[in-house]
N, C-alpha and C positions, 0 to 999 in steps of 0.2 A: 130118943129117936128124932132124926131131923125132919123138918117140914119138907114134903115133896109134892110138887104139882105135876101130875101126869098130863101130857099134851096129846090127848087121844086123837084129836083131829089132824095131827101132823105126826104120824107114827113111824115114818121110815128114815133110812140113812140119809137120803137127800134132804129130807125135812129138817134135819139137824142144821145144815148150812143156812136154810131159810130162817130158822129160829135165831141162829147166831147173828145173822144180818139184821133181823128185826130188833133184837136186843141192843145191838150197836146203834142202829138208826133212831129207834123210838125211846130208848131208855139210856142212851149214852154209855152203854156197857163197854168196858175196856177189857181186852183179852189179856189175862195173866199167863195162862199156860193152856196148851191143848195137846191131846194125844189120841191117836187112832189105833185101834187093834183090829183083829179080823172080824169081830162081831160086836164091838163096842167103841164108843167115842166119848170123850169127856173134854170139856173146857172149863177152866176156872175163870170166871168173869168178875168184874168189880163195877159197882155202881155206887157213887157217893161214899167211897171208902169201905163199902161192904162187899165181901166176897161171897159168891155162890157158884154152883156148878150147873152147867147144861150137860145132860147125859143122854146118850143113846145106848140102849142095851137090847140086842136081839134075843128073844122075840118080843120084848116088852115095849119097845118104842122109846120116845123122847120124854124127858122129864127135866124139871128145874128144881134144884135141891138147895135148901138153906144149909150152909156148912157150919153156921154158928147161930145161937139164939138171936144175936143182933141182926143177922141177915134175913130172919123170918119175915119181917115187915116188907122188905123190898120184894121178896119172892111172892108174898101174898098179893102185893100191888101188881106185879107182872102177871100173875095168874088171873087176876080179875080183868086186867086190860086185855089179855088174850081171849078170855071168855067172851067179852063184849065184842071184840073185833071178829072173832070166828063165828059168832051167832049172826053177825051182820052179813056174812058172805054165804050163809047156808041157803 
């Protein structure tokens, strides 16, 4: 089962774009592929040669998912970074 980080503080469709911009700016994430559906969105992103997914699924919200065991470290790092930043704005 892949490692998944739920981003509960940013749960909506519009938050997906904010998360994608954050990942690009703060973690130098490059977009490999994106797709939007009626109630779901997904982008495959790459940081340091490691691919992972940013997902939005209604009604569950946004998450960041390691697509391989090798990408688990970067997803963990991003999750910890988000946790610290989101706590600072509460």
